[in-house]
Every structure is written in C-alpha cells, then in structure tokens.
C-alpha positions as CSV (number, residue, x, y, z in Angstrom):
1,X,-12.7,-16.0,-6.1
2,X,-14.5,-16.3,-2.9
3,X,-16.2,-12.1,-2.0
4,X,-13.5,-11.6,0.6
5,X,-10.5,-12.5,-1.9
6,X,-12.2,-10.3,-4.2
7,X,-12.2,-7.7,-2.3
8,X,-8.8,-7.5,-0.8
9,X,-7.6,-7.8,-4.0
10,X,-9.8,-4.9,-5.0
11,X,-8.8,-2.7,-2.3
12,X,-4.9,-3.5,-2.8
13,X,-5.3,-2.0,-5.9
14,X,-7.3,1.7,-5.1
15,X,-5.9,2.7,-1.6
16,X,-5.6,6.2,-1.0
17,X,-2.3,8.9,-1.4
18,X,0.1,8.2,1.6
19,X,1.2,11.8,1.4
20,X,0.4,12.9,4.8
21,X,-0.3,9.7,6.5
22,X,2.4,8.7,9.5
23,X,4.1,5.3,9.2
24,X,1.2,3.6,11.3
25,X,-1.6,4.7,9.4
26,X,0.3,3.3,6.7
27,X,1.6,0.2,7.5
28,X,-0.7,-0.7,10.2
29,X,-3.8,1.1,10.3
30,X,-5.2,0.9,6.6
31,X,-4.0,-2.9,5.8
32,X,-6.5,-3.9,9.5
33,X,-9.1,-1.9,8.1
34,X,-8.7,-3.3,4.3
35,X,-9.0,-6.9,5.8
36,X,-11.9,-5.8,7.6
37,X,-13.3,-3.8,5.5
38,X,-13.0,-7.1,3.2
39,X,-14.9,-9.2,5.7
40,X,-17.4,-5.9,6.4
41,X,-18.3,-6.7,2.3
42,X,-18.3,-10.4,2.5
43,X,-20.8,-9.9,5.6
44,X,-22.8,-7.3,3.3
45,X,-22.6,-4.4,6.0
46,X,-22.5,-1.4,4.5
47,X,-20.1,1.5,5.5
48,X,-22.1,3.2,7.6
49,X,-22.9,-0.1,9.8
50,X,-19.2,-0.2,9.9
51,X,-18.7,3.0,11.4
52,X,-21.5,2.7,13.9
53,X,-19.9,-1.1,15.3
54,X,-16.2,1.1,15.4
55,X,-17.8,3.7,17.2
56,X,-18.6,0.7,19.8
57,X,-15.8,-0.7,20.2
58,X,-14.2,2.8,20.7
59,X,-16.5,3.9,23.2
60,X,-16.1,0.8,25.0
61,X,-12.7,1.4,25.3
62,X,-13.7,5.1,26.4
63,X,-16.0,3.4,29.2
64,X,-13.0,1.1,30.1
65,X,-10.3,4.0,30.5
66,X,-12.7,6.4,33.2
67,X,-14.4,3.1,35.3
68,X,-11.8,0.2,35.1
69,X,-8.7,0.8,38.2
70,X,-5.5,1.0,36.2
71,X,-3.7,-2.4,35.6
72,X,-2.1,-4.5,33.0
73,X,-5.7,-6.2,32.1
74,X,-7.3,-3.1,31.7
75,X,-4.4,-1.6,29.4
76,X,-5.1,-4.4,27.1
77,X,-8.6,-4.2,27.3
78,X,-8.6,-0.8,26.6
79,X,-5.9,-0.9,23.9
80,X,-7.3,-3.2,21.9
81,X,-11.0,-2.3,21.9
82,X,-9.2,1.6,20.6
83,X,-7.1,-0.1,17.9
84,X,-9.5,-1.9,16.7
85,X,-12.4,0.6,16.7
86,X,-9.2,2.8,14.6
87,X,-9.1,0.2,12.4
88,X,-12.8,-0.1,11.3
89,X,-12.9,3.9,11.1
90,X,-10.0,2.8,8.1
91,X,-12.8,0.4,6.8
92,X,-15.5,2.0,6.6
93,X,-14.0,4.8,3.9
94,X,-12.6,1.5,2.0
95,X,-15.8,-0.2,2.0
96,X,-17.6,2.8,0.3
97,X,-14.4,3.3,-2.3
98,X,-15.3,-0.3,-3.0
99,X,-19.1,-0.6,-3.4
100,X,-19.5,2.8,-4.8
101,X,-21.9,3.7,-1.7
102,X,-20.0,7.0,-0.2
103,X,-22.5,9.6,0.5
104,X,-22.5,12.8,2.4
105,X,-24.3,11.7,4.7
106,X,-22.1,8.7,5.5
107,X,-19.0,11.9,5.7
108,X,-20.9,13.2,8.2
109,X,-21.7,10.0,10.2
110,X,-17.9,9.2,9.9
111,X,-16.7,12.8,11.2
112,X,-19.1,13.1,13.7
113,X,-18.3,9.7,15.3
114,X,-14.5,10.7,15.1
115,X,-15.1,14.1,16.6
116,X,-17.2,12.7,19.6
117,X,-14.0,10.0,19.9
118,X,-12.0,12.4,20.7
119,X,-14.0,14.7,23.1
120,X,-14.5,11.2,24.9
121,X,-11.6,10.1,25.0
122,X,-9.8,12.8,27.0
123,X,-13.0,13.5,29.0
124,X,-12.0,9.8,30.0
125,X,-9.0,10.6,31.3
126,X,-9.7,13.2,33.2
127,X,-12.1,11.5,35.2
128,X,-9.5,8.4,35.5
129,X,-6.9,11.0,36.6
130,X,-9.1,12.5,38.9
131,X,-11.1,8.8,40.3
132,X,-8.1,6.0,40.0
133,X,-4.6,8.1,39.3
134,X,-5.3,10.1,42.7
135,X,-4.6,13.4,40.8
136,X,-7.0,15.8,42.4
137,X,-4.7,19.1,41.5
138,X,-6.0,20.8,38.9
139,X,-2.7,21.5,37.6
140,X,-3.0,17.4,36.7
141,X,-6.6,17.8,35.7
142,X,-6.0,20.6,32.9
143,X,-3.5,18.2,30.9
144,X,-6.6,16.1,29.7
145,X,-8.1,19.1,28.8
146,X,-5.3,21.4,27.2
147,X,-5.3,17.6,25.1
148,X,-8.9,17.3,24.1
149,X,-8.8,21.5,23.0
150,X,-5.8,20.7,20.5
151,X,-6.7,17.7,19.4
152,X,-10.3,18.8,18.3
153,X,-8.8,22.0,16.6
154,X,-6.7,20.3,14.7
155,X,-9.3,17.7,13.9
156,X,-11.7,20.9,12.8
157,X,-9.1,22.9,11.2
158,X,-7.9,19.9,8.7
159,X,-11.7,19.4,7.9
160,X,-12.3,22.6,7.4
161,X,-9.4,23.0,5.1
162,X,-9.9,20.6,3.1
163,X,-13.5,21.7,2.4
164,X,-12.5,24.9,1.9
165,X,-9.9,24.2,-0.8
166,X,-12.6,21.5,-2.8
167,X,-14.7,24.7,-2.5
168,X,-12.1,26.7,-3.8
169,X,-11.2,24.1,-6.9
170,X,-14.7,24.4,-7.9
171,X,-15.2,28.3,-8.0
172,X,-12.1,28.1,-10.2
173,X,-13.6,25.5,-12.8
174,X,-11.2,22.8,-11.4
175,X,-13.9,20.1,-10.0
176,X,-11.1,17.2,-9.7
177,X,-8.9,15.9,-7.0
178,X,-6.0,18.3,-6.1
179,X,-2.5,17.3,-6.9
180,X,-1.0,14.7,-4.4
181,X,3.1,15.0,-4.2
182,X,4.8,12.0,-3.7
183,X,4.9,10.3,0.2
184,X,8.1,11.0,1.9
185,X,9.5,8.5,4.7
186,X,10.8,11.4,6.9
187,X,7.4,12.9,6.9
188,X,5.7,9.9,8.0
189,X,7.7,9.4,10.8
190,X,7.5,13.0,11.7
191,X,3.8,12.7,11.8
192,X,4.0,9.3,14.3
193,X,3.5,11.2,17.7
194,X,0.2,12.9,16.3
195,X,-1.0,9.4,15.2
196,X,-4.1,8.4,17.1
197,X,-2.9,5.3,16.5
198,X,0.2,6.1,18.6
199,X,-2.0,7.6,21.5
200,X,-4.0,4.6,21.0
201,X,-0.9,2.2,21.8
202,X,0.1,4.0,25.0
203,X,-2.9,2.8,26.2
204,X,-0.9,-0.1,27.2
205,X,1.5,1.5,29.5
206,X,-2.1,2.2,31.6
207,X,-1.3,0.5,34.3
208,X,1.6,2.5,35.3
209,X,0.4,6.0,36.3
210,X,3.6,7.7,36.6
211,X,5.0,6.6,32.7
212,X,1.4,6.8,31.4
213,X,1.3,10.3,32.5
214,X,4.7,11.2,31.2
215,X,3.8,9.6,27.3
216,X,0.8,11.3,27.6
217,X,2.3,14.8,28.4
218,X,4.9,14.0,26.0
219,X,2.1,13.5,23.4
220,X,0.1,16.6,24.5
221,X,3.4,18.5,23.9
222,X,3.9,17.0,20.4
223,X,0.4,17.8,19.7
224,X,0.9,21.6,20.6
225,X,3.0,21.8,18.2
226,X,1.7,20.5,15.2
227,X,-1.4,22.2,15.9
228,X,1.1,25.6,15.8
229,X,2.5,24.5,12.8
230,X,-0.6,23.0,10.8
231,X,-2.8,26.2,11.3
232,X,-0.4,28.7,9.7
233,X,0.6,26.1,7.4
234,X,-3.5,25.8,6.2
235,X,-3.8,29.4,7.0
236,X,-0.8,30.3,4.1
237,X,-2.3,27.5,1.5
238,X,-5.6,28.9,1.7
239,X,-4.4,32.3,1.7
240,X,-3.3,32.0,-1.9
241,X,-5.7,31.8,-4.6
242,X,-6.6,29.1,-6.3
243,X,-4.2,26.7,-4.8
C-alpha cells in the first residue's frame, strides 16, 4: 500500500468527534484536510510546515481582499485561497495525530496563525470597503470592526474555556479526555452561519457589492447572537466545580 493510501486509511479511522462541528466542517473541510494531510505525509512534511503553508494561502487571500478590485475573478481567487488555507488548517492537526508528533509548540503555532487570520481578514474587508466599495461613511466601516471583535472574542473564549476545563480535570484527578456526547444534526446545521468555511464561501459574492454587504451583515448578526449564547454557556459550565 502506498504512503498516501496508508495515511488515508489511518486518518479515516481516527477522526475527531463531530460534536460541536458544523455540517461544512464535518463533510467538507475535514475530509479535504484528510486528503491534504495524507499528501503531506507522503511528502514527509511536518504538521508545523502544513500550518505555515495554510497561513501562506490564507494571507494570500487576505491580501487579495485588500488590494483587488471586486470582480468575479477576484472573488474566485479569494475563495480558493481562503478555502484551501482552511482545509490545510484541518490537515496539520490530522497529520500530527497520524505521526504522533503533536506538541505544545505546534498547538501554539496553529492558534497564533488562526488568531492572526481572524484579525487580518476583517481588516482587509475594512480596507476594501473604503478603497473599492466606496463606503466612506463610518457606519459602514464599523461593520468589519464589529465582526472582528466578535470573532476574536468567540475564538479566545473557546480556547480559554477548553484550557480551563482541562486544568480543572487535572486538579480533580481526571487526566483523560472529557466525555463527548453524540453529534446532533440540528446543532450541526445551526452552527453553519458561524463556520469559517461558510465565511470563506461568502467571498464568492465579492464581486457584487450590495449582495456581499448584506450577507456579511447577516453573518455578523449570527456571530453576535452565537457570541452571547456561547459566553453564557461557557461561563455556566466553568461555574460548576469538576464539570
């Protein structure tokens, strides 16, 4: 069996839980990441190298958002770069599990790149709104600022909650992973508006100013709603000792 075939077989049998994951991530991004992880394994790449390649594609898309005039061709290029970067972001963790080379440094690098991505992409939208969309009114320019704020708060809150729960399990003498419930299809559908993959797909409409703005605002509203729900949920979970 080829190295690629071996990697695909092993990765298919060792996927992370689908709990708390949207349909896009479960059925599109993770499978795409599995193929890319297998390709990386065949080329003897390390997880950190995959993370950096992911960053290259993602930030290429970010630069295109900021500098290119909105058009169908620009939209296709941005979508391709962001989507491939997202799939590679899944591939690095899968490759780390396959090779047993996961590390604190690798996890740190992955999270730093993710945080930088969230900050940069909405900054690029802000630049494009001002330079190319003709939005000089501060009310329009506030939209990507609000989106950036919401995305970073949710990202940081989720990471911190995970780390605090892990520390709490260690203090209580439980070193194993937290128990997971079965994945809910309804929850997977509900999470679609806040899935980064769906945000990437929004840029397919980058060539149409009014449509892009309307859907960007819709996704912002969804992120604000989920931010409130997630923050309340996480606080309550952390308020229960030993949970």
